[in-house]
C-alpha positions in Angstrom: -27.7 24.2 25.4 -28.7 21.0 27.3 -26.1 18.4 28.1 -22.5 18.5 28.6 -20.1 19.9 25.7 -18.1 17.3 23.8 -14.2 18.2 23.4 -12.9 18.8 20.3 -10.6 16.0 19.0 -8.2 16.0 16.2 -9.3 15.5 12.6 -6.8 12.5 12.1 -8.9 10.7 15.6 -12.1 11.5 13.3 -11.3 10.2 10.4 -9.8 7.3 11.8 -12.5 6.6 13.6 -14.7 7.3 10.7 -12.9 4.9 8.5 -13.3 2.3 11.2 -17.1 2.9 11.5 -17.3 2.6 7.8 -15.3 -0.6 7.6 -12.8 0.9 5.3 -9.7 1.3 7.7 -7.7 -2.2 6.1 -8.2 -1.0 2.3 -6.5 2.9 3.7 -4.0 1.5 5.2 -3.4 -1.8 2.4 -3.5 1.5 0.0 -0.7 3.1 1.8 1.9 1.0 0.6 1.7 2.9 -2.9 2.8 6.3 -2.0 5.3 4.3 -0.1 6.6 2.3 -2.8 10.4 4.2 -3.6 10.9 3.8 0.1 9.8 0.1 0.9 11.4 -1.2 -2.3 14.4 1.5 -2.7 15.6 3.9 -5.3 16.8 1.4 -7.6 13.7 -0.5 -7.8 11.5 2.8 -7.6 13.3 4.0 -10.6 12.1 1.4 -13.1 8.5 0.5 -11.6 5.4 2.4 -10.7 3.0 0.8 -8.7 -0.8 1.4 -10.0 -3.3 -0.2 -7.6 -3.9 -3.2 -4.8 -6.7 -5.6 -4.7 -8.9 -6.2 -1.5 -7.2 -9.6 -1.6 -3.5 -8.3 -1.8 -2.5 -8.5 -5.3 -0.3 -5.0 -6.3 -0.2 -4.3 -9.6 3.1 -2.9 -10.7 4.0 -1.2 -14.3 7.8 -1.7 -15.2 10.2 -0.2 -17.5 11.3 -3.1 -19.4 11.0 -7.0 -19.8 14.3 -7.6 -18.1 13.5 -5.5 -15.5 10.3 -7.8 -14.9 12.4 -11.0 -15.2 14.6 -9.5 -12.2 11.8 -8.1 -9.9 9.7 -11.7 -10.6 12.6 -13.6 -9.3 13.0 -11.0 -6.5 9.1 -11.3 -5.2 9.6 -13.4 -2.3 11.8 -10.5 -1.0 9.9 -7.4 -1.6 6.9 -9.2 -0.2 8.8 -9.7 2.9 10.0 -6.0 2.6 6.6 -4.8 1.6 4.7 -7.1 4.6 7.3 -5.8 7.2 5.3 -2.7 7.5 2.7 -2.8 10.6 -0.7 -3.6 9.5 -3.2 -6.5 9.2 -3.3 -6.2 5.3 -0.6 -7.9 3.9 0.4 -8.0 -0.3 -0.2 -11.6 -1.4 1.1 -11.6 -4.6 2.8 -8.7 -7.0 1.2 -8.7 -10.5 4.1 -7.1 -13.0 2.7 -5.1 -16.3 5.0 -3.8 -19.1 4.2 0.0 -19.2 3.3 1.4 -22.0 
């Protein structure tokens, strides 16, 4: 064995370092909106919606149960965007694209 040994680092730090090095850290942070959706929008909206995906330029695709809810949520979009973008991080949701569930 030659040279000093490095101390082990926590797995979370190793993954974070790898994601930053690969240029994926922002996308992973951006995608965190999907599992956090119910917490971010509240139980009533979460019950009638399902986040599907988010594009690199910040378009969030969300499925909605009915046309009535789709219309209501479209009117609420500025408030929802504000709530979604209050979470920490540089990646913002720029727009929400609502889709009717099939």
